[in-house]
C-alpha positions in Angstrom: 81.0 -40.6 98.0 79.3 -41.0 94.7 75.5 -41.2 94.9 74.8 -42.3 91.3 73.9 -45.8 90.1 77.5 -47.0 89.8 76.3 -49.6 87.3 77.4 -52.5 89.5 73.9 -53.7 90.5 75.6 -54.5 93.8 74.3 -51.5 95.7 71.4 -53.1 97.6 70.6 -52.2 101.1 71.7 -54.3 104.0 74.3 -56.9 104.6 73.7 -60.5 104.4 70.2 -60.7 105.8 69.9 -58.2 108.6 67.0 -56.5 106.9 69.1 -53.4 105.8 69.7 -52.3 109.4 73.0 -51.0 110.7 74.8 -53.0 113.2 75.3 -56.7 113.6 79.0 -56.2 114.6 80.1 -55.7 111.0 81.4 -52.1 111.4 81.6 -49.9 108.3 80.8 -52.8 105.9 77.5 -53.4 107.8 76.2 -49.9 107.2 73.2 -49.4 105.0 74.1 -48.7 101.4 72.5 -46.2 99.0 69.7 -47.6 96.8 70.5 -47.2 93.1 68.9 -44.0 91.7 67.5 -45.9 88.7 65.9 -48.5 90.9 64.0 -46.3 93.3 64.5 -42.5 93.0 62.6 -41.7 96.1 64.5 -44.1 98.3 67.8 -43.1 96.7 67.0 -39.4 97.7 66.2 -40.4 101.3 69.4 -42.6 101.5 71.5 -39.6 100.3 69.9 -37.3 102.9 70.5 -39.9 105.6 74.1 -40.7 104.6 75.0 -37.0 104.2 73.4 -36.3 107.6 71.4 -33.4 106.2 68.2 -34.4 108.0 66.8 -36.9 110.4 63.3 -38.2 111.2 61.7 -36.1 113.9 60.1 -37.4 117.1 56.6 -36.7 115.7 55.3 -38.9 112.9 55.8 -37.2 109.5 58.3 -34.6 110.7 62.0 -34.2 109.9 64.7 -32.3 111.7 67.0 -30.4 109.5 70.6 -31.0 110.8 73.4 -28.5 110.7 74.8 -29.4 107.2 71.3 -29.4 105.8 70.5 -26.1 107.4 73.8 -24.6 106.1 72.8 -25.7 102.6 69.4 -24.1 103.1 70.9 -20.8 104.3 73.3 -20.7 101.3 70.5 -21.4 98.8 68.2 -18.9 100.5 70.9 -16.2 100.4 71.6 -16.9 96.7 68.0 -16.9 95.7 67.2 -13.8 97.8 70.0 -11.9 95.9 68.8 -13.1 92.5 65.1 -12.3 93.3 66.0 -8.7 94.3 68.2 -8.3 91.2 65.1 -9.0 89.1 62.7 -6.9 91.1 60.9 -9.7 92.8 60.1 -10.2 96.5 60.3 -13.2 98.7 57.2 -14.8 100.1 56.7 -17.6 102.7 53.7 -19.9 102.5 52.2 -21.8 105.4 52.6 -25.5 105.4 49.9 -26.9 103.2 47.8 -29.5 105.1 45.0 -31.3 103.3 41.6 -30.4 104.5 40.8 -34.1 105.0 43.5 -34.3 107.6 42.1 -31.3 109.5 38.6 -32.7 109.5 39.9 -36.1 110.6 41.4 -34.4 113.7 38.4 -32.2 114.4 37.0 -34.6 117.1 40.3 -34.5 119.0 40.3 -30.7 119.3 36.6 -30.2 120.0 36.1 -28.4 123.2 39.7 -27.0 123.4 40.1 -23.2 123.2 
């Protein structure tokens, strides 16, 4: 599948008014389509990730589950970069997830009293 713009201008989501949702008895033709990259890059990226089944939204708000194909890509990229880093004398490093302080203080009242 080609994930570029296609130039047709006919690459809108949805199918005849179902709000862009899958289903409605239309089979393959009723599936959500990929947003043109030039129209909305962020949505295009999410559409590609969804259609390629690389990741899915997690059960907790704001989380994603990396699916098998996505994880395989990550492992391949990690292996390649690890080799390249070591060839140039660099070391790998992992950083904790960066959470804005405002989010932590917002949740402070929820965790008060827990130990």
